[in-house]
N, CA, C and O atoms as a CHARMM CRD file, in Angstrom:
* protein
*
  284
    1    1 MET  N    -12.42600   2.11600 -18.13000 PROA 1      0.00000
    2    1 MET  CA   -12.02000   2.60800 -16.91400 PROA 1      0.00000
    3    1 MET  C    -10.43400   1.96800 -16.02500 PROA 1      0.00000
    4    1 MET  O     -9.71100   0.97700 -16.12300 PROA 1      0.00000
    5    2 ILE  N    -10.48400   3.17000 -15.20300 PROA 2      0.00000
    6    2 ILE  CA    -9.03900   2.48700 -14.48600 PROA 2      0.00000
    7    2 ILE  C     -9.47200   1.62700 -13.73300 PROA 2      0.00000
    8    2 ILE  O     -8.92800   0.52800 -13.84300 PROA 2      0.00000
    9    3 GLY  N    -10.88800   1.80000 -12.41500 PROA 3      0.00000
   10    3 GLY  CA   -10.54900   0.58700 -11.38100 PROA 3      0.00000
   11    3 GLY  C    -11.15700  -0.64200 -12.50300 PROA 3      0.00000
   12    3 GLY  O    -10.64100  -1.72000 -12.20600 PROA 3      0.00000
   13    4 SER  N    -12.09300  -0.76700 -13.68300 PROA 4      0.00000
   14    4 SER  CA   -12.27300  -2.32100 -13.80100 PROA 4      0.00000
   15    4 SER  C    -11.18300  -2.93700 -14.58200 PROA 4      0.00000
   16    4 SER  O    -11.10600  -4.12600 -14.88900 PROA 4      0.00000
   17    5 ASP  N    -10.05200  -1.65900 -14.97000 PROA 5      0.00000
   18    5 ASP  CA    -8.70600  -2.82900 -15.51500 PROA 5      0.00000
   19    5 ASP  C     -8.28900  -3.30900 -14.16300 PROA 5      0.00000
   20    5 ASP  O     -8.45500  -4.49600 -13.88300 PROA 5      0.00000
   21    6 LEU  N     -7.63300  -2.28100 -13.09500 PROA 6      0.00000
   22    6 LEU  CA    -7.07900  -2.88300 -12.41900 PROA 6      0.00000
   23    6 LEU  C     -7.73900  -4.08500 -11.77300 PROA 6      0.00000
   24    6 LEU  O     -7.12000  -5.14000 -11.63500 PROA 6      0.00000
   25    7 GLU  N     -8.96600  -3.93500 -11.38400 PROA 7      0.00000
   26    7 GLU  CA    -9.58400  -5.50700 -11.12500 PROA 7      0.00000
   27    7 GLU  C     -9.35600  -6.68200 -11.46700 PROA 7      0.00000
   28    7 GLU  O     -9.30500  -7.66300 -10.72600 PROA 7      0.00000
   29    8 SER  N     -9.11300  -6.61200 -13.32900 PROA 8      0.00000
   30    8 SER  CA    -8.87500  -7.49700 -14.09700 PROA 8      0.00000
   31    8 SER  C     -7.48400  -8.05700 -13.70700 PROA 8      0.00000
   32    8 SER  O     -6.98000  -9.17000 -13.55800 PROA 8      0.00000
   33    9 ARG  N     -7.08500  -6.71500 -13.60700 PROA 9      0.00000
   34    9 ARG  CA    -5.13600  -7.24900 -13.20500 PROA 9      0.00000
   35    9 ARG  C     -5.00600  -8.21600 -12.38400 PROA 9      0.00000
   36    9 ARG  O     -4.58600  -9.35300 -12.60200 PROA 9      0.00000
   37   10 VAL  N     -5.42300  -7.68900 -11.30300 PROA 10     0.00000
   38   10 VAL  CA    -5.24300  -7.99200  -9.90300 PROA 10     0.00000
   39   10 VAL  C     -6.17600  -9.52800 -10.23000 PROA 10     0.00000
   40   10 VAL  O     -5.46900 -10.52900 -10.34000 PROA 10     0.00000
   41   11 ALA  N     -7.30400  -9.67300 -10.34100 PROA 11     0.00000
   42   11 ALA  CA    -7.78500 -11.30500 -10.51900 PROA 11     0.00000
   43   11 ALA  C     -6.43300 -12.29000 -11.22400 PROA 11     0.00000
   44   11 ALA  O     -5.77500 -13.21800 -10.75300 PROA 11     0.00000
   45   12 SER  N     -6.40100 -11.56900 -12.58900 PROA 12     0.00000
   46   12 SER  CA    -5.64600 -12.47900 -13.56400 PROA 12     0.00000
   47   12 SER  C     -4.29200 -12.67500 -12.28400 PROA 12     0.00000
   48   12 SER  O     -3.90000 -13.83700 -12.17500 PROA 12     0.00000
   49   13 TRP  N     -3.61800 -11.65200 -11.38000 PROA 13     0.00000
   50   13 TRP  CA    -2.67900 -12.30800 -11.06700 PROA 13     0.00000
   51   13 TRP  C     -3.12400 -13.31100  -9.86700 PROA 13     0.00000
   52   13 TRP  O     -2.35900 -14.27600  -9.87000 PROA 13     0.00000
   53   14 ALA  N     -3.97100 -13.39500  -8.98000 PROA 14     0.00000
   54   14 ALA  CA    -4.64500 -13.95700  -8.01200 PROA 14     0.00000
   55   14 ALA  C     -5.02600 -15.33200  -8.52300 PROA 14     0.00000
   56   14 ALA  O     -4.79100 -16.21400  -7.69600 PROA 14     0.00000
   57   15 ALA  N     -5.42100 -15.64500  -9.37700 PROA 15     0.00000
   58   15 ALA  CA    -5.79400 -16.75600 -10.42900 PROA 15     0.00000
   59   15 ALA  C     -4.41100 -17.21400 -10.35100 PROA 15     0.00000
   60   15 ALA  O     -4.26000 -18.12100  -9.53300 PROA 15     0.00000
   61   16 SER  N     -3.20900 -16.79200 -11.05500 PROA 16     0.00000
   62   16 SER  CA    -2.06900 -17.63700 -11.13500 PROA 16     0.00000
   63   16 SER  C     -1.13100 -18.14300  -9.80800 PROA 16     0.00000
   64   16 SER  O     -0.46500 -19.17800  -9.78300 PROA 16     0.00000
   65   17 ALA  N     -1.28200 -16.91700  -8.46400 PROA 17     0.00000
   66   17 ALA  CA    -0.41200 -16.91100  -7.15300 PROA 17     0.00000
   67   17 ALA  C     -1.10400 -17.81900  -6.49200 PROA 17     0.00000
   68   17 ALA  O     -2.30800 -18.06200  -6.57200 PROA 17     0.00000
   69   18 THR  N     -0.01200 -18.48200  -5.60800 PROA 18     0.00000
   70   18 THR  CA    -0.66600 -19.58900  -4.91500 PROA 18     0.00000
   71   18 THR  C     -0.72300 -19.10100  -3.75200 PROA 18     0.00000
   72   18 THR  O     -0.19700 -18.05500  -3.37000 PROA 18     0.00000
   73   19 SER  N     -1.45700 -19.95000  -3.05600 PROA 19     0.00000
   74   19 SER  CA    -2.51900 -19.46700  -1.51500 PROA 19     0.00000
   75   19 SER  C     -1.36800 -18.50400  -1.12100 PROA 19     0.00000
   76   19 SER  O     -1.26100 -17.32400  -1.45800 PROA 19     0.00000
   77   20 ASP  N     -0.54500 -19.21400  -0.36200 PROA 20     0.00000
   78   20 ASP  CA     0.40000 -18.32000   0.49500 PROA 20     0.00000
   79   20 ASP  C      0.62500 -17.18500  -0.04500 PROA 20     0.00000
   80   20 ASP  O      0.54100 -16.22700   0.72300 PROA 20     0.00000
   81   21 ASP  N      0.94400 -16.92300  -1.36000 PROA 21     0.00000
   82   21 ASP  CA     1.56400 -15.48300  -1.87700 PROA 21     0.00000
   83   21 ASP  C     -0.14500 -14.94500  -1.43000 PROA 21     0.00000
   84   21 ASP  O     -0.28100 -13.89000  -0.81000 PROA 21     0.00000
   85   22 ALA  N     -1.06700 -15.58400  -1.72500 PROA 22     0.00000
   86   22 ALA  CA    -1.94400 -14.60400  -1.22300 PROA 22     0.00000
   87   22 ALA  C     -2.35900 -14.16500  -0.21100 PROA 22     0.00000
   88   22 ALA  O     -3.16800 -13.30200   0.12900 PROA 22     0.00000
   89   23 ALA  N     -1.76400 -14.80400   0.21100 PROA 23     0.00000
   90   23 ALA  CA    -2.52800 -14.95600   2.28300 PROA 23     0.00000
   91   23 ALA  C     -1.22900 -13.62800   2.64900 PROA 23     0.00000
   92   23 ALA  O     -1.54600 -12.66000   3.34000 PROA 23     0.00000
   93   24 ALA  N     -0.00800 -13.75400   2.16200 PROA 24     0.00000
   94   24 ALA  CA     1.06000 -12.65200   2.83000 PROA 24     0.00000
   95   24 ALA  C      0.61100 -11.31700   1.82600 PROA 24     0.00000
   96   24 ALA  O      0.90400 -10.21800   2.29700 PROA 24     0.00000
   97   25 VAL  N      0.02900 -11.32400   0.69000 PROA 25     0.00000
   98   25 VAL  CA    -0.48200 -10.29100   0.78700 PROA 25     0.00000
   99   25 VAL  C     -1.82700  -9.47200   1.06600 PROA 25     0.00000
  100   25 VAL  O     -1.95800  -8.26100   0.88500 PROA 25     0.00000
  101   26 ARG  N     -2.68300 -10.24900   1.48300 PROA 26     0.00000
  102   26 ARG  CA    -3.75200 -10.14300   1.86800 PROA 26     0.00000
  103   26 ARG  C     -3.01500  -9.80600   3.42100 PROA 26     0.00000
  104   26 ARG  O     -2.93300  -8.57700   3.41200 PROA 26     0.00000
  105   27 ALA  N     -2.69600 -10.08100   4.15600 PROA 27     0.00000
  106   27 ALA  CA    -2.09400  -9.88400   5.48100 PROA 27     0.00000
  107   27 ALA  C     -1.32600  -8.38300   5.33800 PROA 27     0.00000
  108   27 ALA  O     -1.70100  -7.54500   6.15900 PROA 27     0.00000
  109   28 VAL  N     -0.37500  -8.00000   4.45800 PROA 28     0.00000
  110   28 VAL  CA    -0.06600  -6.42100   4.09200 PROA 28     0.00000
  111   28 VAL  C     -0.94100  -5.39500   4.05700 PROA 28     0.00000
  112   28 VAL  O     -0.74100  -4.28300   4.54500 PROA 28     0.00000
  113   29 ILE  N     -2.23500  -5.87600   3.29200 PROA 29     0.00000
  114   29 ILE  CA    -2.86100  -5.03700   2.88700 PROA 29     0.00000
  115   29 ILE  C     -4.20700  -4.71000   3.87400 PROA 29     0.00000
  116   29 ILE  O     -4.81000  -3.63800   3.85600 PROA 29     0.00000
  117   30 GLU  N     -4.52300  -5.79700   4.68500 PROA 30     0.00000
  118   30 GLU  CA    -5.29700  -5.74100   5.82900 PROA 30     0.00000
  119   30 GLU  C     -4.05700  -5.14900   7.27600 PROA 30     0.00000
  120   30 GLU  O     -4.49200  -4.90400   8.40200 PROA 30     0.00000
  121   31 ALA  N     -3.29300  -5.08100   7.09200 PROA 31     0.00000
  122   31 ALA  CA    -2.30400  -4.45800   8.13500 PROA 31     0.00000
  123   31 ALA  C     -2.23400  -2.78400   7.93100 PROA 31     0.00000
  124   31 ALA  O     -2.27900  -2.10300   8.95600 PROA 31     0.00000
  125   32 TYR  N     -2.13800  -2.19300   6.78000 PROA 32     0.00000
  126   32 TYR  CA    -2.05500  -1.15700   6.19200 PROA 32     0.00000
  127   32 TYR  C     -3.40600  -0.29200   6.70400 PROA 32     0.00000
  128   32 TYR  O     -3.45600   0.68700   7.44900 PROA 32     0.00000
  129   33 GLY  N     -4.74000  -1.20500   5.85600 PROA 33     0.00000
  130   33 GLY  CA    -5.76700  -0.57400   6.19600 PROA 33     0.00000
  131   33 GLY  C     -6.31500  -0.89400   8.08000 PROA 33     0.00000
  132   33 GLY  O     -7.25600  -0.20900   8.48000 PROA 33     0.00000
  133   34 ASP  N     -5.93300  -1.49700   8.66500 PROA 34     0.00000
  134   34 ASP  CA    -5.62300  -1.56900  10.03900 PROA 34     0.00000
  135   34 ASP  C     -5.16800  -0.19200  10.56900 PROA 34     0.00000
  136   34 ASP  O     -5.67200   0.44000  11.49700 PROA 34     0.00000
  137   35 ARG  N     -4.09100   0.15200   9.77800 PROA 35     0.00000
  138   35 ARG  CA    -3.32500   1.36800  10.33100 PROA 35     0.00000
  139   35 ARG  C     -3.90500   3.01300   9.70100 PROA 35     0.00000
  140   35 ARG  O     -3.76500   4.18600  10.04800 PROA 35     0.00000
  141   36 LEU  N     -4.40100   2.48800   8.92200 PROA 36     0.00000
  142   36 LEU  CA    -4.97200   3.98400   8.54900 PROA 36     0.00000
  143   36 LEU  C     -6.34500   4.03600   9.14900 PROA 36     0.00000
  144   36 LEU  O     -6.88000   5.14400   9.13900 PROA 36     0.00000
  145   37 ALA  N     -7.08900   2.91500   9.73200 PROA 37     0.00000
  146   37 ALA  CA    -8.19100   2.95900  10.52200 PROA 37     0.00000
  147   37 ALA  C     -8.00000   3.64100  11.68400 PROA 37     0.00000
  148   37 ALA  O     -8.80100   4.28500  12.36200 PROA 37     0.00000
  149   38 ALA  N     -6.85600   3.42400  11.82900 PROA 38     0.00000
  150   38 ALA  CA    -6.73000   3.84400  13.05300 PROA 38     0.00000
  151   38 ALA  C     -6.27900   4.62500  13.54400 PROA 38     0.00000
  152   38 ALA  O     -6.07300   4.74000  14.75200 PROA 38     0.00000
  153   39 ALA  N     -5.88600   5.74600  12.21000 PROA 39     0.00000
  154   39 ALA  CA    -5.15900   6.50900  12.31900 PROA 39     0.00000
  155   39 ALA  C     -4.11100   6.67200  12.58100 PROA 39     0.00000
  156   39 ALA  O     -3.90900   7.85900  12.83700 PROA 39     0.00000
  157   40 ASP  N     -3.07200   5.93000  12.68000 PROA 40     0.00000
  158   40 ASP  CA    -2.12400   5.28000  13.21100 PROA 40     0.00000
  159   40 ASP  C     -0.75300   5.49400  11.78100 PROA 40     0.00000
  160   40 ASP  O     -0.34400   4.65700  10.97600 PROA 40     0.00000
  161   41 VAL  N     -0.25500   7.38000  12.02400 PROA 41     0.00000
  162   41 VAL  CA     0.71100   7.48500  11.35600 PROA 41     0.00000
  163   41 VAL  C      2.03600   6.47100  11.30300 PROA 41     0.00000
  164   41 VAL  O      2.52400   5.86100  10.35100 PROA 41     0.00000
  165   42 ALA  N      2.35600   6.52500  12.46900 PROA 42     0.00000
  166   42 ALA  CA     3.37700   5.92800  12.40900 PROA 42     0.00000
  167   42 ALA  C      3.70200   4.13900  12.00900 PROA 42     0.00000
  168   42 ALA  O      4.71000   3.55200  11.61600 PROA 42     0.00000
  169   43 GLY  N      2.50000   3.75400  12.29300 PROA 43     0.00000
  170   43 GLY  CA     2.15400   2.58900  11.48200 PROA 43     0.00000
  171   43 GLY  C      1.84500   2.70600   9.85800 PROA 43     0.00000
  172   43 GLY  O      2.24900   1.73600   9.21800 PROA 43     0.00000
  173   44 VAL  N      1.47700   3.29200   9.43000 PROA 44     0.00000
  174   44 VAL  CA     1.60900   3.36400   7.89000 PROA 44     0.00000
  175   44 VAL  C      2.22200   3.45000   7.11200 PROA 44     0.00000
  176   44 VAL  O      2.13200   3.09300   5.93700 PROA 44     0.00000
  177   45 VAL  N      3.56500   4.36700   8.12700 PROA 45     0.00000
  178   45 VAL  CA     4.64600   4.68800   7.26900 PROA 45     0.00000
  179   45 VAL  C      5.72600   3.37200   7.20200 PROA 45     0.00000
  180   45 VAL  O      6.50300   3.18900   6.26400 PROA 45     0.00000
  181   46 SER  N      5.59400   2.39400   8.54000 PROA 46     0.00000
  182   46 SER  CA     6.01400   1.70800   8.94100 PROA 46     0.00000
  183   46 SER  C      5.68800   0.32200   7.59600 PROA 46     0.00000
  184   46 SER  O      6.58000  -0.48600   7.33900 PROA 46     0.00000
  185   47 ARG  N      4.90300   0.29300   7.18900 PROA 47     0.00000
  186   47 ARG  CA     4.78400   0.04900   5.78000 PROA 47     0.00000
  187   47 ARG  C      5.21700  -0.60200   4.47600 PROA 47     0.00000
  188   47 ARG  O      4.95600  -1.51900   3.69800 PROA 47     0.00000
  189   48 TYR  N      6.20700   0.63400   4.75200 PROA 48     0.00000
  190   48 TYR  CA     6.57600   1.10700   3.51100 PROA 48     0.00000
  191   48 TYR  C      8.22700   1.06300   3.93500 PROA 48     0.00000
  192   48 TYR  O      8.46900   1.12900   5.14000 PROA 48     0.00000
  193   49 THR  N      9.15500   0.97500   3.16500 PROA 49     0.00000
  194   49 THR  CA    10.47800   1.14800   2.70900 PROA 49     0.00000
  195   49 THR  C     10.82000   2.50000   3.39500 PROA 49     0.00000
  196   49 THR  O      9.94600   3.36600   3.43800 PROA 49     0.00000
  197   50 GLY  N     12.41500   2.79400   4.09500 PROA 50     0.00000
  198   50 GLY  CA    12.85200   3.81000   4.46100 PROA 50     0.00000
  199   50 GLY  C     13.16800   4.74400   3.42100 PROA 50     0.00000
  200   50 GLY  O     13.24100   5.90900   3.81100 PROA 50     0.00000
  201   51 ASN  N     13.41900   4.50100   1.93800 PROA 51     0.00000
  202   51 ASN  CA    13.54300   5.04300   0.85300 PROA 51     0.00000
  203   51 ASN  C     12.19600   4.81800   0.01100 PROA 51     0.00000
  204   51 ASN  O     12.37000   5.05600  -1.18400 PROA 51     0.00000
  205   52 ALA  N     11.00700   4.45100   0.31600 PROA 52     0.00000
  206   52 ALA  CA     9.67200   4.85400  -0.09100 PROA 52     0.00000
  207   52 ALA  C      9.15700   5.81500  -0.62900 PROA 52     0.00000
  208   52 ALA  O      8.65300   6.67100   0.10000 PROA 52     0.00000
  209   53 ALA  N      9.11600   6.00100  -2.30100 PROA 53     0.00000
  210   53 ALA  CA     8.58900   7.55300  -2.55200 PROA 53     0.00000
  211   53 ALA  C      6.58000   7.34600  -2.94500 PROA 53     0.00000
  212   53 ALA  O      5.89500   6.41700  -3.37500 PROA 53     0.00000
  213   54 VAL  N      6.30000   8.74400  -2.50700 PROA 54     0.00000
  214   54 VAL  CA     4.87100   7.98000  -2.65900 PROA 54     0.00000
  215   54 VAL  C      4.26200   9.89900  -3.36700 PROA 54     0.00000
  216   54 VAL  O      4.41600  11.05400  -2.97100 PROA 54     0.00000
  217   55 MET  N      3.61500   9.27400  -4.46800 PROA 55     0.00000
  218   55 MET  CA     3.35000  10.65500  -5.71400 PROA 55     0.00000
  219   55 MET  C      1.79500  10.92800  -5.13700 PROA 55     0.00000
  220   55 MET  O      0.87800  10.14200  -4.90100 PROA 55     0.00000
  221   56 GLN  N      1.90500  12.41300  -5.01300 PROA 56     0.00000
  222   56 GLN  CA     0.29100  12.76900  -4.06600 PROA 56     0.00000
  223   56 GLN  C      0.22300  14.05500  -4.94500 PROA 56     0.00000
  224   56 GLN  O      1.19300  14.80200  -4.82100 PROA 56     0.00000
  225   57 PRO  N     -0.78100  14.45500  -5.83600 PROA 57     0.00000
  226   57 PRO  CA    -1.11900  15.81200  -5.85100 PROA 57     0.00000
  227   57 PRO  C     -0.92000  16.68300  -5.03100 PROA 57     0.00000
  228   57 PRO  O     -0.14400  17.51800  -5.49500 PROA 57     0.00000
  229   58 GLU  N     -1.27800  16.93700  -3.90400 PROA 58     0.00000
  230   58 GLU  CA    -0.56600  17.84400  -2.99200 PROA 58     0.00000
  231   58 GLU  C      0.36300  17.51700  -2.06000 PROA 58     0.00000
  232   58 GLU  O      0.54400  16.33600  -2.35600 PROA 58     0.00000
  233   59 PRO  N      0.93600  17.69300  -1.32400 PROA 59     0.00000
  234   59 PRO  CA     1.98600  18.38900  -1.72000 PROA 59     0.00000
  235   59 PRO  C      2.87800  18.16700  -2.38100 PROA 59     0.00000
  236   59 PRO  O      3.90200  18.83100  -2.21900 PROA 59     0.00000
  237   60 GLY  N      2.81900  17.14300  -3.37800 PROA 60     0.00000
  238   60 GLY  CA     3.59800  16.42000  -4.44700 PROA 60     0.00000
  239   60 GLY  C      4.20000  14.93600  -3.86000 PROA 60     0.00000
  240   60 GLY  O      3.68900  14.43800  -2.85700 PROA 60     0.00000
  241   61 THR  N      5.17100  14.36700  -4.46900 PROA 61     0.00000
  242   61 THR  CA     5.83600  13.53900  -4.51000 PROA 61     0.00000
  243   61 THR  C      7.04700  13.47800  -2.94900 PROA 61     0.00000
  244   61 THR  O      8.09400  14.12300  -2.99800 PROA 61     0.00000
  245   62 VAL  N      6.78900  12.87200  -2.04100 PROA 62     0.00000
  246   62 VAL  CA     7.71900  12.61200  -0.86100 PROA 62     0.00000
  247   62 VAL  C      8.63600  11.38200  -0.76100 PROA 62     0.00000
  248   62 VAL  O      8.30700  10.39500  -1.41900 PROA 62     0.00000
  249   63 VAL  N      9.87600  11.32700   0.07300 PROA 63     0.00000
  250   63 VAL  CA    10.46800  10.40400  -0.46900 PROA 63     0.00000
  251   63 VAL  C     11.27100  10.05800   1.05200 PROA 63     0.00000
  252   63 VAL  O     11.95500  10.87500   1.66800 PROA 63     0.00000
  253   64 GLY  N     11.12000   9.27800   1.28300 PROA 64     0.00000
  254   64 GLY  CA    11.60500   8.70900   3.14700 PROA 64     0.00000
  255   64 GLY  C     10.58800   8.82000   3.84800 PROA 64     0.00000
  256   64 GLY  O      9.51400   9.40100   3.69300 PROA 64     0.00000
  257   65 SER  N     11.20000   7.95600   4.96100 PROA 65     0.00000
  258   65 SER  CA    10.23800   7.90300   6.45900 PROA 65     0.00000
  259   65 SER  C     10.15800   8.90000   6.78900 PROA 65     0.00000
  260   65 SER  O      9.01700   8.77600   7.23500 PROA 65     0.00000
  261   66 GLN  N     10.54100  10.52200   7.10700 PROA 66     0.00000
  262   66 GLN  CA    10.37300  11.44000   7.58500 PROA 66     0.00000
  263   66 GLN  C      9.88000  12.31600   6.97900 PROA 66     0.00000
  264   66 GLN  O      9.52800  13.29700   7.63300 PROA 66     0.00000
  265   67 GLN  N      9.68300  12.31400   5.67100 PROA 67     0.00000
  266   67 GLN  CA     8.95200  13.46000   4.90500 PROA 67     0.00000
  267   67 GLN  C      7.56100  12.54900   4.60200 PROA 67     0.00000
  268   67 GLN  O      6.53900  13.22700   4.49600 PROA 67     0.00000
  269   68 LEU  N      7.39300  10.94800   4.43700 PROA 68     0.00000
  270   68 LEU  CA     5.91600  10.04300   4.49200 PROA 68     0.00000
  271   68 LEU  C      5.30300  10.54100   6.34200 PROA 68     0.00000
  272   68 LEU  O      4.09900  10.33700   6.49700 PROA 68     0.00000
  273   69 THR  N      6.00800  11.09200   7.52300 PROA 69     0.00000
  274   69 THR  CA     5.64300  11.13900   8.35900 PROA 69     0.00000
  275   69 THR  C      5.33500  12.26500   8.63700 PROA 69     0.00000
  276   69 THR  O      4.61000  12.40000   9.62200 PROA 69     0.00000
  277   70 ALA  N      5.80200  13.59900   7.81500 PROA 70     0.00000
  278   70 ALA  CA     6.01800  14.72000   7.98800 PROA 70     0.00000
  279   70 ALA  C      4.44800  15.37300   7.62200 PROA 70     0.00000
  280   70 ALA  O      3.84800  16.13300   8.38200 PROA 70     0.00000
  281   71 THR  N      3.88600  14.85600   6.16700 PROA 71     0.00000
  282   71 THR  CA     2.78500  15.18000   5.49200 PROA 71     0.00000
  283   71 THR  C      1.46200  14.58600   6.50300 PROA 71     0.00000
  284   71 THR  O      0.29500  14.73800   6.14300 PROA 71     0.00000
């Protein structure tokens, strides 16, 4: 199962991470989730770098902030 494999890898990483690392990752994930929950497209896109590529089944891969905002 992909989910349990991912959970296993995350648990392994978390065990080796420092508390500062874990807090930083948690903050990014929470900020992303907050923006998703608020339907804040610009806020979600701001979590990515300007040349980020997001692969999705439809409409396909989008690259860059402008394409991310447009989808």
